[in-house]
C-alpha positions as CSV (number, residue, x, y, z in Angstrom):
1,M,9.3,148.7,-90.4
2,T,12.3,146.6,-89.6
3,L,10.2,143.5,-89.7
4,V,8.7,144.3,-93.1
5,A,12.1,145.1,-94.4
6,D,13.4,141.8,-93.1
7,L,10.4,140.0,-94.9
8,V,11.4,141.7,-98.1
9,L,15.0,140.6,-97.6
10,I,13.8,137.0,-97.0
11,L,11.8,137.2,-100.2
12,H,14.9,138.5,-102.0
13,F,17.0,135.7,-100.6
14,A,14.5,133.1,-101.7
15,Y,14.6,134.6,-105.2
16,V,18.4,134.3,-105.3
17,L,18.1,130.7,-103.9
18,F,15.6,129.8,-106.6
19,V,17.8,131.1,-109.4
20,V,21.1,129.6,-108.2
21,G,19.8,126.5,-106.5
22,G,17.4,125.9,-109.4
23,L,20.2,125.5,-111.9
24,L,22.2,123.2,-109.5
25,A,19.1,121.2,-108.9
26,I,18.4,120.8,-112.6
27,W,22.0,119.5,-113.2
28,A,21.8,117.1,-110.2
29,G,18.3,116.1,-111.1
30,Y,19.2,115.0,-114.6
31,A,22.1,113.0,-113.3
32,L,19.9,111.4,-110.6
33,H,16.8,111.1,-112.8
34,W,14.6,113.4,-110.7
35,Q,11.5,113.9,-112.8
36,W,10.4,117.2,-111.2
37,V,13.5,119.0,-112.7
38,R,12.0,118.3,-116.1
39,N,8.7,120.2,-115.3
40,R,8.2,122.7,-118.0
41,W,6.6,125.4,-115.7
42,F,9.5,125.2,-113.3
43,R,12.0,125.5,-116.1
44,V,10.3,128.4,-117.7
45,L,9.9,130.3,-114.4
46,H,13.5,129.6,-113.6
47,F,14.7,131.0,-117.0
48,A,12.4,134.0,-116.6
49,A,13.7,134.7,-113.1
50,I,17.4,135.0,-114.2
51,T,16.5,136.8,-117.4
52,I,14.7,139.5,-115.5
53,V,17.8,140.0,-113.3
54,A,20.1,140.1,-116.3
55,I,18.0,142.6,-118.2
56,E,17.8,144.9,-115.2
57,A,21.5,144.7,-114.8
58,A,22.2,145.3,-118.5
59,V,20.1,148.4,-118.6
60,G,21.3,149.7,-115.3
61,V,18.1,149.3,-113.2
62,M,18.5,148.6,-109.5
63,C,16.7,145.5,-108.2
64,P,13.2,146.5,-107.0
65,L,13.5,144.3,-103.9
66,T,16.7,146.1,-102.9
67,I,15.0,149.5,-103.5
68,L,12.0,148.5,-101.4
69,E,14.1,147.1,-98.6
70,D,16.2,150.3,-98.5
71,A,13.1,152.4,-98.4
72,L,11.8,150.4,-95.5
73,R,15.0,151.0,-93.5
74,P,15.5,154.7,-93.4
75,G,17.9,155.9,-90.8
76,E,18.4,152.5,-89.2
77,E,21.4,151.9,-87.1
78,A,24.5,150.7,-88.9
79,G,24.3,147.1,-87.6
80,G,20.7,146.4,-88.5
81,S,18.9,143.3,-87.5
82,F,20.6,139.9,-87.0
83,L,18.8,138.7,-90.2
84,Q,19.9,141.7,-92.1
85,R,23.5,141.4,-91.2
86,W,23.7,137.7,-92.2
87,L,21.7,137.8,-95.4
88,H,23.4,140.9,-96.6
89,A,26.8,139.3,-96.0
90,V,25.7,136.4,-98.2
91,M,23.9,138.3,-100.9
92,F,25.6,141.7,-101.3
93,W,29.3,141.9,-102.2
94,D,31.4,145.0,-102.7
95,W,32.3,144.4,-106.4
96,P,32.0,146.8,-109.3
97,L,28.6,146.8,-111.0
98,W,30.0,145.6,-114.3
99,V,31.2,142.4,-112.6
100,F,27.6,141.6,-111.5
101,T,26.2,142.4,-114.9
102,A,28.7,140.0,-116.5
103,L,27.9,137.3,-114.0
104,Y,24.2,137.7,-114.4
105,L,24.5,137.6,-118.2
106,A,26.8,134.5,-118.0
107,F,24.4,132.8,-115.7
108,T,21.5,133.5,-118.0
109,V,23.5,131.9,-120.9
110,A,24.2,128.9,-118.7
111,V,20.5,128.6,-117.8
112,A,19.5,128.9,-121.5
113,A,22.1,126.4,-122.6
114,T,20.8,124.0,-119.9
115,F,17.3,124.5,-121.2
116,L,18.5,123.4,-124.6
117,W,20.9,120.6,-123.6
118,L,18.8,119.2,-120.8
119,P,15.3,120.1,-122.0
120,P,12.1,120.0,-120.0
121,R,9.7,117.2,-120.6
122,A,7.6,117.6,-123.6
123,R,4.0,118.4,-122.8
124,R,1.7,115.4,-123.1
125,L,-1.6,115.7,-124.7
126,R,-4.5,114.4,-122.7
127,R,-7.1,112.3,-124.4
């Protein structure tokens, strides 16, 4: 089960990377005139991804990927796999829950503001 748990952890890390890296890519992309950062689907999915996290945190729901990973690692040794040790060190910090909730909500506001200030490209009608 360790392999499956590690795959869930990789998926979780990819989700975090999409949310955090996506906003940085949008800002850089506008400055560098990258057209793909103006893609409406990318922008809507990016906004939805952080909004889901913020809502979960605001209502006190634990992340489903964290719950799944924990369920797949019952009774594992303290150290865990190499991948688990490193990705957990990057992703999971020992701060109070209210700090994370505030960060997620602030990040959601930043993504929403970016959506308005640096809007995605308007959809073109095909003839």
